[in-house]
C-alpha positions as CSV (number, residue, x, y, z in Angstrom):
1,M,4.3,9.0,29.9
2,T,6.4,12.1,28.9
3,S,5.1,14.6,26.3
4,T,7.9,13.5,23.9
5,A,7.0,9.8,24.3
6,L,3.3,10.6,23.7
7,R,4.1,12.7,20.6
8,R,6.2,9.9,19.2
9,L,3.4,7.4,19.8
10,E,1.0,9.7,18.1
11,H,3.3,9.9,15.1
12,R,3.6,6.1,14.9
13,V,-0.2,5.7,15.0
14,A,-0.6,8.3,12.3
15,I,1.9,6.4,10.1
16,E,0.1,3.1,10.7
17,E,-3.2,4.8,9.8
18,L,-1.6,6.2,6.6
19,H,-0.5,2.7,5.5
20,G,-3.9,1.3,6.5
21,R,-5.6,3.9,4.4
22,Y,-3.3,3.0,1.4
23,A,-4.3,-0.7,1.8
24,E,-8.0,0.2,2.2
25,L,-7.9,2.3,-1.0
26,C,-6.2,-0.5,-2.9
27,D,-8.9,-2.9,-1.8
28,Q,-11.6,-0.4,-3.0
29,G,-10.5,-0.7,-6.6
30,F,-7.2,1.2,-6.6
31,P,-8.6,4.7,-7.0
32,P,-5.6,6.3,-8.7
33,D,-5.9,9.9,-7.6
34,R,-6.8,9.1,-4.0
35,I,-3.8,6.8,-3.7
36,A,-1.5,9.3,-5.3
37,D,-2.6,12.0,-2.8
38,L,-1.1,9.9,0.0
39,F,2.3,10.8,-1.4
40,V,4.3,14.0,-1.4
41,A,4.4,15.6,-4.9
42,D,7.7,14.1,-5.7
43,G,7.0,10.7,-4.1
44,V,8.1,7.4,-5.4
45,W,6.3,4.0,-5.7
46,E,8.5,1.1,-6.7
47,S,8.5,-2.6,-6.7
48,A,10.9,-5.5,-7.0
49,P,11.8,-7.8,-8.5
50,N,10.1,-6.4,-11.6
51,G,11.8,-3.0,-11.3
52,V,8.7,-0.8,-11.7
53,I,9.5,2.8,-10.6
54,R,6.9,5.6,-10.7
55,R,7.9,9.1,-9.7
56,G,5.5,11.9,-8.8
57,R,1.8,11.8,-8.2
58,D,0.9,11.7,-12.0
59,E,3.0,8.5,-12.6
60,I,1.8,7.0,-9.4
61,A,-1.8,7.6,-10.3
62,E,-1.3,6.1,-13.8
63,H,0.3,3.0,-12.2
64,F,-2.8,2.5,-10.1
65,R,-5.1,2.9,-13.1
66,V,-3.4,-0.1,-14.6
67,A,-3.3,-2.0,-11.3
68,G,-7.1,-1.5,-10.9
69,A,-7.7,-3.2,-14.2
70,A,-5.1,-6.0,-13.6
71,Y,-6.4,-6.8,-10.1
72,P,-10.2,-6.1,-10.0
73,W,-10.4,-7.5,-6.5
74,A,-7.7,-7.6,-3.8
75,L,-7.5,-7.8,-0.1
76,H,-4.3,-6.3,1.4
77,V,-3.5,-8.0,4.6
78,N,-0.6,-6.0,6.2
79,V,1.4,-7.0,9.2
80,P,3.4,-4.2,10.8
81,V,7.0,-5.1,11.6
82,R,8.6,-1.8,12.5
83,I,8.2,2.0,12.4
84,T,11.3,4.1,13.1
85,L,11.0,7.8,13.7
86,A,14.1,9.8,12.8
87,E,15.5,12.5,15.1
88,G,13.3,15.6,14.8
89,E,10.2,13.5,14.0
90,R,9.9,14.8,10.4
91,H,11.1,11.6,8.7
92,A,10.3,7.9,9.4
93,T,10.7,4.5,7.9
94,G,8.4,1.5,8.2
95,V,8.3,-2.1,7.3
96,W,5.2,-4.2,6.8
97,Y,4.7,-7.7,5.4
98,L,2.0,-8.2,2.8
99,L,-0.3,-11.1,2.0
100,M,-2.8,-10.4,-0.7
101,P,-5.4,-12.8,-2.0
102,C,-6.6,-11.3,-5.3
103,V,-8.2,-11.8,-8.6
104,D,-5.4,-11.6,-11.2
105,E,-6.3,-10.5,-14.7
106,T,-2.8,-9.7,-15.8
107,A,-2.9,-12.4,-18.4
108,G,-6.4,-11.4,-19.7
109,T,-8.3,-14.2,-17.8
110,A,-9.6,-13.9,-14.2
111,R,-7.7,-16.3,-11.9
112,A,-7.6,-16.5,-8.1
113,G,-4.2,-15.6,-6.9
114,W,-1.9,-14.9,-4.0
115,L,0.6,-12.1,-3.8
116,A,3.0,-11.7,-0.9
117,G,5.9,-9.4,-0.1
118,R,7.5,-6.8,2.1
119,Y,7.0,-3.0,2.2
120,D,10.0,-0.8,3.1
121,N,8.5,2.7,3.2
122,E,9.8,6.2,3.8
123,F,7.5,8.9,5.2
124,V,7.8,12.7,5.7
125,W,5.9,15.1,7.8
126,R,4.4,17.8,5.6
127,D,1.7,20.3,6.1
128,G,0.6,18.8,9.5
129,C,0.4,15.2,8.4
130,W,2.4,12.2,7.3
131,R,2.8,11.3,3.6
132,Y,4.7,8.7,1.7
133,R,8.0,9.8,0.4
134,R,8.6,6.3,-1.0
135,I,6.9,3.0,-1.1
136,H,9.1,0.1,-2.0
137,V,7.4,-3.3,-2.2
138,D,9.5,-6.4,-2.8
139,F,7.2,-9.1,-4.1
140,G,8.3,-12.6,-3.0
141,L,5.3,-14.6,-4.2
142,M,2.8,-14.4,-7.0
143,A,1.0,-17.7,-7.4
144,H,-2.4,-18.8,-8.7
145,H,-4.7,-20.5,-6.2
146,L,-5.6,-24.1,-6.7
147,G,-9.3,-23.2,-6.4
148,D,-11.0,-20.3,-8.1
149,W,-12.5,-17.4,-6.3
150,S,-12.4,-15.0,-9.2
151,Q,-16.2,-15.2,-9.7
152,D,-17.4,-17.0,-6.6
153,R,-16.7,-14.7,-3.6
154,Y,-18.4,-12.3,-1.3
155,S,-18.0,-8.5,-1.5
156,L,-16.5,-6.3,1.2
157,A,-18.5,-3.4,-0.3
158,A,-20.9,-3.3,2.7
159,H,-17.9,-2.4,4.9
160,D,-16.3,0.2,2.7
161,G,-16.3,3.6,4.2
């Protein structure tokens, strides 16, 4: 393997790890400042079809403060589809599918739910590591589960690192 091919592979792995860390933090209660730190200072988090746009780390952190209350339990199952490194290896894009069983308290009552969608993300190489420039998640499904796991479930806390 050439040094260029190895370097590109290392970049792809680092981007996968960044997105994995994002999902892991979301599943640990959406700690707002830790998630916002995964973005560049002027990064963007946005979603469709509801049109939520948060610009900069402060707005992104506030978004995840609200998300933590709205979804007190979530399990982000991400399936990588594609990571594309731009020429010069300082910018990249990536696509993941999301399936997220969750406890949904957006209506004030805990209900078991399913959320699914697609991430179309942009990344930049800054200060020796990859960070999000933009997360865009397009939610295609939010449905309540026929059964209820909002109270009767096991914790992943023993596996949190």
